[in-house]
MARLUM-327199 format. One record per residue: x, y, z negated of N, C-alpha, C, O, CB in turn; residue in three letters. Coordinates in steps of 0.2 Angstrom, whole numbers, padded with zeros to 4 digits, always signed. Each point is the difference from the previous one (the first is absolute). Glycine has a CB too. Example, Ala and Ser with C-alpha at 12.3 -4.5 7.8 and 13.67 -1.06 7.14 Angstrom:
BEGIN
+0066-0028-0039-0004+0006+0000+0004+0006+0000+0005-0001-0003-0014-0005-0003Ala+0007+0011+0010+0004+0006-0001-0004+0005-0003+0003+0006-0001+0003-0009+0011Ser
% end
This chain:
BEGIN
+0194-0390-0798-0007-0002-0001-0004+0006-0003-0006+0002+0001+0009-0014-0003Met+0001+0016-0003-0003+0006-0003-0002+0005+0005-0005+0003-0001+0011-0006-0009Lys-0002+0004+0015-0001+0005+0005-0006-0002+0004-0004+0005+0002+0016-0002-0002Ala-0013-0009+0002-0005-0002+0004-0007+0000-0004-0005+0002+0003+0012-0010+0003Leu-0007+0007-0012-0006+0001-0004-0002+0007-0001-0006+0002+0001+0009-0012-0007Ile+0002+0014+0006-0001+0008-0001-0003+0002+0007-0005+0004+0000+0014-0003-0008Leu-0006-0003+0014-0003+0002+0006-0007-0003+0001-0004+0004+0003+0016-0004+0002Leu-0013-0006-0007-0007-0002+0000-0005+0004-0004-0006+0001+0002+0010-0013+0000Ala-0002+0014-0008-0004+0004-0004-0001+0007+0003-0006+0002+0000+0010-0008-0010Lys+0001+0009+0013-0001+0006+0004-0006-0001+0006-0004+0004+0001+0016-0001-0004Val-0011-0009+0006-0005-0001+0006-0007-0001-0003-0005+0003+0003+0014-0008+0003Ala-0010+0002-0012-0006-0001-0003-0003+0007-0002-0006+0001+0000+0009-0014-0003Ile+0002+0017+0000-0002+0006-0002-0003+0004+0005-0005+0004-0001+0014-0004-0008Gly-0006+0000+0015-0002+0004+0006-0007-0003+0002-0004+0004+0002+0016-0002+0002Phe-0013-0008-0004-0007-0003+0001-0005+0003-0004-0005+0002+0002+0010-0013+0002Val-0003+0011-0011-0005+0002-0005-0001+0008+0002-0006+0002-0001+0010-0011-0008Trp+0001+0012+0010-0001+0008+0002-0005+0001+0006-0004+0004-0001+0016-0002-0004Ala-0011-0006+0010-0005+0000+0006-0007-0001-0002-0005+0003+0001+0014-0006+0006Val-0010-0003-0011-0006-0002-0003-0004+0005-0004-0006+0001+0001+0010-0013+0000Leu+0000+0015-0006-0003+0005-0004-0001+0007+0004-0005+0003-0002+0011-0008-0008Leu-0002+0006+0015-0001+0006+0004-0007-0001+0003-0004+0005+0001+0017-0003+0001Leu-0014-0008+0001-0007-0001+0003-0005+0001-0005-0006+0002+0003+0012-0010+0005Asn-0006+0006-0014-0005+0001-0005-0002+0008-0001-0006+0001+0000+0010-0012-0005Leu+0001+0015+0005-0001+0007-0001-0001+0004+0006-0003+0006+0000+0010-0007-0010Phe-0004-0001+0016-0001+0003+0006+0000-0005+0006+0005-0002+0003+0001+0012-0007His-0013-0012+0005+0000-0006+0004+0002+0001+0007-0001+0005+0003-0009-0008-0010Pro+0013-0002+0010+0002+0000+0007-0006+0000+0004-0005-0003-0002+0016-0003+0000Phe-0011+0008+0009-0005+0000+0004-0002-0007+0003+0004-0004+0000-0001+0016+0003Pro-0010-0013-0002-0002-0006+0003+0000-0006-0004-0001+0000-0006+0005+0005+0016Gly-0003-0011-0007+0000-0006-0003+0006-0001-0004+0000-0005-0005-0007+0000+0014Val+0012+0009-0009+0006-0001-0003-0001+0000-0008+0003-0003-0004+0004+0008+0014Ala-0011+0000-0012-0002+0001-0007-0003-0006-0003+0001-0002-0005-0002+0014+0007Ala-0004-0015+0002-0003-0006-0003+0005-0006-0001-0001-0003-0005-0010+0007+0011Ile+0015-0004-0001+0005-0006+0000+0005+0001-0006+0002-0004-0004-0003+0003+0016Ala+0003+0008-0013+0004+0001-0006-0004-0001-0007+0004-0001-0005+0003+0009+0013Leu-0013-0006-0008-0004-0001-0006+0000-0008-0002+0001-0002-0005-0008+0012+0008Tyr+0006-0014+0002+0000-0007-0001+0007-0003-0002+0001-0004-0004-0010+0003+0013Ile+0014+0004-0006+0007-0002-0002+0002+0002-0007+0003-0003-0004+0000+0004+0016Met-0006+0005-0014+0001+0003-0007-0003-0005-0005+0003-0002-0005-0002+0014+0009Thr-0007-0014-0002-0003-0005-0005+0003-0006+0000+0001-0003-0006-0012+0008+0008Ala+0013-0008+0004+0004-0006+0000+0006+0000-0004+0002-0005-0004-0007+0003+0015Phe+0009+0007-0010+0007+0001-0003-0001+0000-0008+0004-0003-0003+0001+0009+0014Leu-0010-0002-0013-0001+0001-0007-0002-0007-0003+0002-0001-0005-0005+0014+0007Leu-0002-0016+0001-0002-0007-0002+0006-0005+0000+0000-0003-0005-0012+0006+0009Ala+0016-0003+0001+0005-0005+0000+0005+0001-0005+0003-0004-0004-0005+0002+0016Met+0004+0009-0013+0005+0001-0005-0002+0000-0007+0003-0002-0005+0002+0009+0013His-0012-0006-0009-0003-0001-0006+0000-0007-0002+0001-0002-0006-0008+0012+0008Gly+0005-0014+0003+0000-0007-0002+0007-0003-0002+0001-0004-0004-0011+0003+0012Leu+0015+0003-0004+0007-0001-0002+0002+0002-0007+0003-0004-0004+0000+0005+0016Gln-0005+0005-0014+0001+0002-0006-0003-0004-0006+0003-0002-0005-0002+0013+0010Met-0008-0013-0004-0003-0004-0004+0002-0007-0001+0001-0002-0006-0011+0009+0008Leu+0012-0010+0004+0003-0006-0001+0007+0000-0003+0001-0005-0004-0007+0002+0014Ile+0010+0007-0008+0007+0001-0003-0001+0001-0008+0004-0003-0004+0001+0007+0015Phe-0009+0001-0013+0000+0001-0007-0004-0005-0004+0002-0002-0006-0002+0014+0009Leu-0004-0016+0000-0003-0006-0003+0004-0005-0001+0000-0004-0005-0010+0007+0010Gly+0015-0004+0000+0005-0006+0000+0006+0002-0005+0002-0005-0003-0006+0001+0015Ala+0006+0010-0011+0007+0002-0003-0001+0005-0005+0005+0002-0003+0001-0006+0013Phe-0012+0007-0011-0001+0006-0005+0003-0001-0007+0002+0004-0003-0012-0001+0010Gly+0009-0009-0009+0002-0002-0007+0007-0002-0001+0003+0000-0005-0014-0003+0003Asp+0014+0001+0008+0007-0002+0000+0005+0006+0001+0006+0000-0002-0010-0011+0006Lys+0002+0016+0000+0004+0006+0002-0003+0006-0004-0006+0001+0000+0009-0006+0011Leu+0002+0009-0013-0002+0007-0003+0001+0005+0006+0005+0002+0001-0002-0005-0013Ser-0009+0004+0015+0000+0005+0006-0002+0007-0002-0004+0001-0005+0002-0010+0013Leu+0006+0014-0006-0002+0007-0001-0007+0002+0004-0002-0004+0004+0015+0007-0006Thr-0015+0002+0000-0007+0003+0003+0002+0001+0007-0004-0002+0005+0000+0007-0016Arg+0010-0002+0013+0001+0001+0007+0001-0006+0004-0003-0001+0006+0009+0011-0010Trp-0003-0016+0001+0001-0006+0004-0007-0003+0001-0001-0003+0006+0012+0001-0011Glu-0016+0003+0001-0007-0003+0001-0003+0004+0006-0003-0003+0004+0002+0000-0016Lys+0002+0010+0011-0003+0004+0006+0003-0001+0006-0003+0000+0006+0000+0008-0014Trp+0010-0009+0008+0003-0001+0006-0002-0007+0004+0001+0000+0006+0009+0006-0011Ser-0012-0011+0001-0003-0006+0004-0006+0002+0004-0001-0002+0005+0006-0005-0014Ile-0009+0011+0006-0006+0003+0003+0002+0004+0006-0004-0001+0005-0003+0001-0015Leu+0012+0004+0010+0002+0004+0005+0004-0003+0006-0002+0000+0006+0001+0009-0014Ile+0006-0013+0006+0005-0003+0005-0001-0007+0001+0003-0003+0004+0004+0011-0008Phe-0012-0012+0000-0001-0007+0001+0006-0004-0001+0004+0000-0005-0013+0003+0013Gly+0010-0007-0003+0006-0006+0000+0006+0004-0001+0005-0003-0003-0012-0005+0010Ile+0008+0014-0005+0007+0003+0000+0001+0002-0007+0006-0001-0002-0006+0005+0014Phe-0005-0002-0016+0001+0001-0007+0002-0006-0004+0004-0001-0004-0012+0011+0005Ala+0004-0016+0001+0001-0006-0003+0008-0003+0001+0003-0002-0005-0016+0000+0006Leu+0015+0003+0005+0007-0002+0001+0005+0005-0004+0005-0003-0002-0009-0001+0014Leu+0002+0010-0012+0005+0004-0004-0001-0002-0008+0006+0000-0003-0008+0010+0011Asp-0003-0011-0010-0001-0003-0007+0004-0006-0001+0003-0001-0005-0014+0006+0004Ile+0010-0010+0006+0004-0006-0001+0007+0001+0000+0004-0003-0004-0013-0003+0010Arg+0012+0011-0001+0007+0001+0000+0002+0003-0007+0006-0001-0002-0007+0003+0015Arg-0003+0002-0016+0002+0003-0006+0000-0005-0006+0005+0001-0004-0010+0010+0008Lys+0000-0015-0004+0000-0004-0006+0003-0007+0000+0002-0003-0005-0012+0008+0003His+0012-0007+0008+0004-0006+0001+0007+0001+0000+0003+0005+0004-0012-0010+0003Met+0013+0002-0010+0007+0001-0001+0004-0005+0004+0006+0000+0000-0007+0004-0011Val
% end
């Protein structure tokens, strides 16, 4: 399970890399517009996941600063990793 979560994080990291590359060096044509929309959507969804998780479990778990940011970056895969780490 740990290897699959790591593989998924690498895949999401690649997606973020493409989306950020588009911000600094836009792709030609309509692709840039689609990637702008995808960037906003991904940031909104992962931000919502982070806010919901911290609102529900923020006082019950002591999360590091990196764990909080990793939820914003990796979404559900960071949550699965945190779950694996904190559940015995």
